[in-house]
VEXTORMAR-753824 format. One record per residue (C-alpha): x, y, z. Coordinates in steps of 0.25 Angstrom, whole numbers, plus 5000, padded with zeros to 4 digits. Layout:
<atoms>
XYZ ...
</atoms>
This chain:
<atoms>
490250204941 491350304936 492250264925 493750254927 494750234917 495550104915 496750094923 498150044918 497949914926 496549894920 497149914906 498149804909 497049714914 496349744901 497549704893 497749574899 496349534899 496149574884 497449504880 496849384888 495649374879 494649434889 493449504882 493149654885 492049614894 492849524902 493949624904 492949724908 492449634919 493849604924 494049754925 492649784930 492549884918 491549914908 491749834895 491649964887 492850014895 493649894891 493149904876 493650044875 494950014881 495249904872 494749974860 495550094863 496850034866 496949904858 497949894847 498449794837 497849654838 496949674850 498149724858 497849804871 498949864879 498649914893 499850004894 499650074881 498150084883 498450154897 499450244891 498550284880 497450314890 498350404898 498750484886 497350494882 496950564895 498250654895 497950694880 496550734884 497050844892 497450954882 497251074891 498151124902 497151084912 497050944917 495750884911 494850794919 494950674910 496450654914 496050634929 495450494927 496850444923 497550504935 496450454944 496650314938 498150314941 497850364955 496950244957 498050154953 498850204964 499750314957 500150444964 499950574956 501450584954 501450444948 500350474939 500950604933 502350534933 501750434923 501550544913 500150494909 499450624913 499950764913 499550804927 500450844939 500350754951 499950874959 498750894950 498350754952 498450774967 497550904966 496550814958 496550714969 496350824980 495150884972 494550744970 494650714985 493950844988 492850804980 492750674988 493550584978 494550474981 495750494972 496550534985 496450384989 497450344979 498550434985 499550364993 499750465004 499450375017 500750395024 500850345038 501950325048 502450185049 502250125062 503550075068 503549925070 503649865084 504849785089 506349825091 507349815080 507949695087 506649625087 506349655073 507649615068 507749485075 507849415062 509149495058 509449555044 510349655038 510049805042 509849905031 511149975035 511849855028 511049865015 511849905003 511850055000 511350034986 510049994991 509750134997 510050194983 509050124975 509950114964 509649964961 508449884960 508449764970 508349824984 507049794990 506249835003 505249745010 504149755020 502749705024 501449765024 500449725035 498949735036 497849675044 498049525047 499349455044 499549465029 500649555025 501249615012 502749595009 503149715001 504549724994 504949854987 506149874978 506849994982 507250054968 506050024959 505050014970 504549874965 503549814975 503349664978 502149634988 501849494994 500749465004 501049365015 500149305025 500949345038 502149425041 502949295043 504449305039 504349175030 503149225022 503749365020 505049295015 504349205005 503549325000 504749414998 505549304991 504349264982 504149414979 505649454976 506249324970 505749354956 506549484957 507749424965 508749484955 508249624960 508249594975 509549634981 509149684995 507849695003 507649785015 506649745025 505749795036 506149745049 504949655051 505049515055 504349465042 505749485035 506449385045 506749295033 507549395025 508749305024 507949205016 507449315007 508849355005 509249215001 508049194991 508249334984 509749344985 509549474992 509949545005 508949595016 509049715025 508149775036 507849915038 508049985051 506849975061 505850085059 506550135046 505450105036 506150215027 507250125025 506350045016 505650165010 505250094997 504549985004 503850075014 503350165003 502850054994 502149995006 501450125008 500950114993 500449974996 499650025008 498750094998 498249954993 498449885007 498049975018 498549965032 497549875040 497149795028 497149645027 498249615017 497749465015 496449525009 497149574996 497349474985 498749444979 498249494966 497949634973 499249634980 500049604967 499249714960 499649814970 501149774968 501049784953 500349924955 501449984963 502549924955 501949984942 501650124948 502650234944 503450294954 504050434955 505350394961 505550294949 505250414939 503850354938 504250214933 503650104941 504350014950 504149894941 504749964929 506050004938 506149864943 505949794930 507049884923 508049834934 507549694935 507749674920 509149714921 509449614931 508949494923 509949414915 509849424900 
</atoms>
């Protein structure tokens, strides 16, 4: 079994378990790692009175890898960090944007290409599976039988992305009746995902309210797909103090943030899979991963960072 370096997620697990009083062997068992790996990690990155900080540890690890390359050529010992970040779902541009490695994103693509030629699997981590979206059946009249404001009525400020609080919503379907309700904030890209047993409007309404109610101070508008699962939009508006709007039929580009994020989610929930087979913990972990991922359009800040900054300004003193 080949050795892989500790990821940032693993370091956060170590931090919580260590501070919770777990022994090194117990931590190793939880992470399915060798106890000597945990011992080295804690010994190298523990400061003060038995204080281990995952963020600082990961930063120091990245700097160690970068400092090891003192020649103009990229050294082989830098690539494990790059490959670990690829495995976490980051694109080459996001990896270089973090500033942890002094490598261009084009150089990383070249490394992936050579690995694929040798029969490697790094290319599996790239999100390049774009497909044409199939138009849904039914006429606009049939699909809008429950009424609702059209996107043409939506305030112009929503299009500009100048404020946090304008959301887009849709559902992801798979094999069987289970669905994922996805909600994406337009400016920050913050994601909320909830699973529902069926696409019934009542279940969808409850999932949306449960997901966004804690953030209601930053819910001004919601732009929906035309599916009948959003027939209870009026109740959602009342519960959240928001206004709902519906995109034009067959115009998914009008909800581009949501569509792009659904494409990212398909990396973890492939088309044709049974969505009921995934645990709630796994679904939450994917939501957290995408919210913490640096984005190029956000100048390599994460959606969570951008949203939190605005959310705090909205809270009373």
